[in-house]
C-alpha positions as CSV (number, residue, x, y, z in Angstrom):
1,M,12.3,12.7,1.6
2,H,12.4,15.2,4.8
3,S,9.5,15.6,7.2
4,Y,8.6,19.2,5.8
5,H,6.7,17.5,2.9
6,I,2.7,16.7,3.1
7,H,1.4,13.2,3.1
8,A,-2.2,14.2,2.4
9,R,-5.4,12.2,2.0
10,F,-8.3,14.0,-0.5
11,S,-11.9,14.6,0.7
12,Y,-14.7,16.8,-0.5
13,E,-18.2,17.1,-0.8
14,K,-20.4,13.5,-1.2
15,R,-19.9,13.2,-4.6
16,V,-16.4,14.1,-5.1
17,K,-16.0,11.3,-2.3
18,L,-17.1,8.3,-4.6
19,I,-13.9,9.3,-6.3
20,F,-11.5,10.3,-3.8
21,M,-12.5,8.6,-1.0
22,C,-9.0,7.2,-0.5
23,C,-7.2,8.8,-3.1
24,F,-4.3,10.0,-1.3
25,L,-1.5,12.6,-2.2
26,I,1.6,11.6,-0.6
27,F,5.1,12.7,-1.0
28,A,7.6,9.7,-1.1
29,A,11.3,8.7,-2.0
30,A,10.8,6.3,-5.1
31,V,13.5,4.1,-6.0
32,L,12.6,3.8,-10.3
33,F,15.0,4.0,-13.1
34,R,16.5,6.0,-15.5
35,L,16.1,5.4,-19.4
36,T,19.7,5.2,-19.9
37,V,22.4,4.0,-18.0
38,H,26.3,3.9,-18.8
39,S,29.0,2.2,-16.8
40,E,30.6,5.5,-16.5
41,D,27.7,6.5,-14.5
42,Y,28.9,4.6,-11.8
43,T,29.1,5.8,-8.2
44,E,29.4,3.6,-5.0
45,P,25.7,3.6,-3.1
46,P,25.9,4.1,0.3
47,G,25.0,0.4,1.2
48,R,24.3,-2.9,-0.4
49,T,22.8,-6.5,-0.3
50,N,23.4,-9.5,-2.4
51,I,19.5,-10.5,-2.1
52,L,16.3,-8.6,-3.2
53,R,12.9,-10.0,-2.4
54,T,10.5,-8.0,-4.6
55,S,7.1,-8.5,-2.8
56,A,6.2,-10.4,0.4
57,T,2.8,-12.2,-1.4
58,E,3.4,-15.5,-2.3
59,D,1.8,-15.5,-6.1
60,N,3.6,-12.2,-7.2
61,Y,7.0,-12.2,-6.3
62,S,10.6,-12.8,-7.0
63,V,13.6,-13.3,-5.0
64,I,16.7,-12.5,-6.6
65,E,20.3,-12.8,-5.6
66,A,23.4,-11.7,-6.6
67,A,26.9,-13.1,-6.0
68,G,30.1,-12.6,-8.4
69,N,29.3,-12.3,-11.9
70,R,26.2,-14.6,-11.2
71,I,22.6,-13.4,-10.9
72,E,20.0,-16.1,-9.6
73,A,16.4,-15.3,-9.7
74,R,13.4,-17.4,-8.7
75,G,9.6,-16.5,-7.7
76,K,6.3,-16.9,-9.0
77,Y,3.6,-14.7,-11.0
78,T,0.0,-15.6,-11.3
79,S,-1.3,-12.8,-13.1
80,A,1.6,-12.6,-15.7
81,K,4.3,-15.3,-16.3
82,I,7.8,-14.3,-16.5
83,R,9.7,-15.2,-19.4
84,K,12.7,-13.2,-19.9
85,M,16.0,-11.7,-17.5
86,F,18.1,-9.8,-19.1
87,I,20.6,-6.6,-18.2
88,K,19.6,-3.4,-19.9
89,T,22.2,-1.9,-22.8
90,L,23.8,-5.7,-21.9
91,E,21.6,-7.8,-24.1
92,D,24.2,-8.6,-26.7
93,A,27.0,-9.0,-24.3
94,S,28.8,-12.5,-23.8
95,G,27.6,-14.6,-21.0
96,T,25.5,-17.5,-20.0
97,Y,21.8,-17.7,-19.2
98,S,19.0,-20.1,-18.5
99,M,15.3,-19.6,-18.1
100,N,13.0,-22.4,-16.5
101,A,9.2,-21.0,-16.6
102,Q,6.4,-23.3,-15.6
103,K,2.7,-23.1,-16.5
104,D,1.7,-22.1,-12.9
105,G,3.6,-19.4,-12.9
106,T,6.9,-20.2,-10.8
107,Y,10.1,-19.3,-12.7
108,D,14.0,-19.7,-12.1
109,A,16.4,-18.2,-14.1
110,V,20.3,-17.7,-14.2
111,L,22.5,-15.0,-15.6
112,T,26.4,-14.9,-15.8
113,L,27.8,-11.8,-16.7
114,A,31.1,-9.8,-16.2
115,P,30.4,-6.3,-17.7
116,E,32.4,-2.8,-17.1
117,K,32.3,-1.4,-13.4
118,G,29.0,0.3,-13.4
119,A,25.3,1.0,-12.4
120,Y,22.8,-0.9,-14.4
121,I,19.1,-1.8,-14.8
122,L,18.0,-5.8,-14.3
123,L,15.0,-6.8,-16.2
124,L,12.4,-9.3,-15.7
125,K,10.0,-9.2,-18.4
126,T,6.3,-11.3,-18.7
127,D,4.5,-12.7,-21.9
128,S,2.4,-10.0,-21.8
129,D,5.3,-7.5,-22.2
130,L,5.2,-6.5,-19.1
131,V,8.6,-5.4,-17.7
132,M,9.7,-5.2,-14.1
133,Q,13.3,-2.9,-13.4
134,Y,15.5,-3.2,-10.7
135,R,18.7,-1.2,-10.1
136,I,21.9,-3.2,-9.8
137,F,25.6,-2.3,-9.7
138,Y,28.8,-4.1,-10.8
139,D,31.7,-3.3,-8.7
140,G,34.4,-5.7,-10.7
141,S,34.2,-8.1,-8.2
142,G,30.4,-8.9,-8.6
143,W,26.8,-7.9,-8.8
144,Y,24.8,-6.3,-5.9
145,F,22.2,-4.5,-4.9
146,P,22.0,-0.6,-3.5
147,L,20.9,-0.1,0.1
148,N,20.4,3.6,1.2
149,G,17.6,3.4,3.6
150,L,14.5,4.6,1.1
151,E,12.7,1.6,2.1
152,K,11.9,2.3,5.6
153,L,11.7,6.0,4.6
154,N,9.0,5.3,2.1
155,R,7.1,3.2,4.4
156,N,7.2,5.8,7.2
157,V,5.2,8.0,4.5
158,F,2.2,5.6,3.9
159,E,1.8,5.1,7.6
160,H,1.4,9.3,8.1
161,I,-1.3,10.5,5.6
162,Y,-3.7,12.8,6.5
163,E,-6.5,14.6,5.0
164,A,-6.0,17.2,2.3
165,P,-8.3,20.6,2.0
166,A,-11.1,20.0,-0.5
167,Q,-9.9,22.7,-2.8
168,A,-6.5,20.3,-3.3
169,A,-8.7,17.5,-4.9
170,A,-11.2,19.9,-6.6
171,L,-8.1,21.2,-8.5
172,Y,-7.1,17.7,-9.7
173,L,-10.2,17.5,-11.5
174,S,-10.9,21.0,-12.6
175,P,-8.0,23.4,-12.9
176,S,-10.1,26.1,-11.8
177,A,-12.2,24.2,-9.5
178,D,-15.3,24.9,-11.9
179,P,-18.1,23.0,-10.2
180,A,-19.4,22.4,-13.8
181,E,-15.7,20.6,-15.0
182,I,-16.1,18.7,-11.9
183,N,-19.0,17.1,-12.2
184,T,-18.5,16.7,-16.1
185,A,-15.2,15.1,-15.1
186,L,-16.9,13.0,-12.5
187,E,-19.7,11.9,-14.9
188,Q,-16.8,10.8,-17.5
189,I,-14.6,9.0,-14.8
190,Q,-17.5,6.7,-13.6
191,A,-19.3,5.8,-17.1
192,L,-15.1,5.1,-18.1
193,T,-14.8,3.1,-15.5
194,G,-18.2,1.1,-15.8
195,N,-17.1,0.3,-19.5
196,V,-13.5,-0.3,-18.7
197,T,-14.5,-3.0,-15.8
198,E,-17.6,-4.6,-16.7
199,G,-17.9,-8.1,-16.2
200,I,-14.9,-8.5,-13.7
201,E,-14.9,-9.3,-10.0
202,D,-11.4,-9.4,-8.8
203,D,-10.2,-5.9,-7.6
204,Y,-6.4,-6.9,-9.1
205,E,-8.1,-7.8,-13.0
206,K,-9.9,-4.5,-12.2
207,A,-7.1,-2.3,-11.4
208,R,-5.2,-4.4,-14.6
209,A,-7.9,-3.4,-17.1
210,I,-7.9,0.3,-15.8
211,S,-4.2,0.6,-16.2
212,E,-4.2,-1.0,-19.7
213,F,-6.8,1.5,-20.7
214,V,-4.8,4.6,-19.4
215,A,-2.0,3.4,-20.7
216,G,-3.3,2.8,-24.2
217,T,-5.6,5.7,-24.5
218,I,-3.9,8.7,-22.9
219,F,-0.5,10.0,-24.5
220,Y,2.7,11.3,-22.8
221,D,2.6,15.3,-23.2
222,E,6.1,15.8,-24.3
223,D,5.7,19.6,-24.9
224,A,4.2,20.2,-21.3
225,R,7.4,18.5,-19.9
226,V,9.8,20.5,-21.8
227,T,8.0,23.7,-21.2
228,D,6.3,23.7,-17.6
229,V,3.7,21.0,-16.2
230,D,0.9,22.9,-14.0
231,I,-2.5,21.8,-13.0
232,N,-3.9,22.6,-16.3
233,T,-1.7,19.4,-17.4
234,I,-2.7,16.9,-14.9
235,A,-6.5,17.9,-13.9
236,L,-8.9,15.5,-15.2
237,Y,-11.2,17.4,-17.0
238,N,-8.4,18.8,-19.2
239,V,-6.8,15.2,-19.7
240,L,-10.0,13.6,-20.8
241,R,-10.7,16.2,-23.2
242,S,-7.0,16.4,-24.8
243,D,-6.0,12.8,-24.1
244,R,-2.7,14.1,-23.1
245,T,-1.1,14.5,-19.9
246,T,2.5,13.5,-18.2
247,C,3.3,11.6,-14.9
248,A,0.9,13.3,-12.6
249,G,-1.9,13.0,-15.0
250,F,-1.6,8.9,-15.7
251,A,-1.7,8.6,-11.9
252,N,-4.5,10.5,-11.4
253,L,-6.4,9.2,-13.8
254,F,-5.6,5.9,-12.8
255,C,-6.5,6.8,-8.9
256,A,-9.9,8.4,-9.8
257,M,-11.2,5.2,-12.1
258,A,-9.9,3.0,-9.3
259,E,-11.8,4.6,-6.5
260,A,-14.7,4.8,-9.1
261,A,-14.3,0.9,-9.2
262,G,-14.2,0.4,-5.1
263,I,-10.5,0.4,-5.3
264,D,-8.3,2.2,-2.5
265,A,-5.5,4.0,-4.6
266,V,-2.7,6.2,-3.7
267,N,-1.2,9.2,-5.9
268,I,2.4,9.1,-4.8
269,K,5.0,12.3,-5.9
270,G,8.4,11.6,-5.1
271,G,11.9,11.3,-6.6
272,V,13.0,9.5,-9.7
273,I,16.5,9.3,-11.2
274,T,17.7,11.7,-13.9
275,E,20.7,13.6,-15.3
276,S,20.3,16.2,-12.5
277,M,19.2,14.0,-9.5
278,P,21.6,10.7,-9.1
279,Y,20.4,7.7,-7.1
280,E,22.3,8.9,-4.4
281,T,20.3,11.8,-3.8
282,L,17.2,10.4,-4.0
283,A,16.5,10.6,-0.3
284,D,17.0,14.4,-0.1
285,G,16.3,15.3,-3.6
286,V,13.5,17.2,-4.9
287,Q,9.9,15.9,-6.5
288,N,10.2,15.5,-9.9
289,H,7.7,12.1,-10.4
290,E,4.0,11.2,-9.8
291,F,3.0,7.4,-9.9
292,A,0.2,5.5,-8.3
293,A,-0.5,2.5,-5.8
294,F,-3.5,0.4,-5.1
295,Y,-4.5,-1.4,-2.2
296,Y,-5.2,-5.2,-2.9
297,E,-7.3,-6.6,0.0
298,K,-6.4,-10.5,-1.1
299,E,-2.5,-10.0,-1.0
300,S,-2.3,-7.6,2.1
């Protein structure tokens, strides 16, 4: 994204700081996925690479190599074991596939496939049905991953975060910044977080429990998405009353509960691939999505 975008950290009066002490609102160009990908959507990306490493950590990562018609993946996940690798929309296509998964979380997989020229989604699925998705291209001569400089851009965004006005954080709690509604929301968040994380010591497992609670309790508001998403849709006082929201509300609730559990978390605004915003324009496109991330000290 361009430099005019705001990279902000929330801060308010003492009680609100309990939740939003490190709950940042930043704007980033995020490489996500589109729900449906067809081969005719193919547009040559600005750069390419044949190797993708998903994380620098040693306990939760994959190294994926693409060359010719062959995709090889190896890695280790101690929190959730990898059980399957496949290309979205090509599950029934002819090719070869093998997966070797060990009890300690290490795995290796090989997929050989020669589809039509196009843009696709490579998926790694765990035994808990968690799915990790990576954009991948096939150009007739082989598979490869796209490069367009978003990694450096996103890293720069995370390195430039500053305090936002208290009013901005207040509106994320109450759509009218009403003190009574703010207090009610904070009390609910603290109570929910205590129940959800009770007996859990590790921050990663706390974050997982919070994520599962949010995903399993709150419904996606399709009506708001189609009509108009505003602060009333994502403010936590409303979200906790209606159990409905859109992406920003999910991220908002996760971050608030993570902060209540003592975990530094961030709200991230950025770009996601849609019918009107293709992969090639992500770095310069509009902000149309919000999601969350948290800091895990053991893997920093």
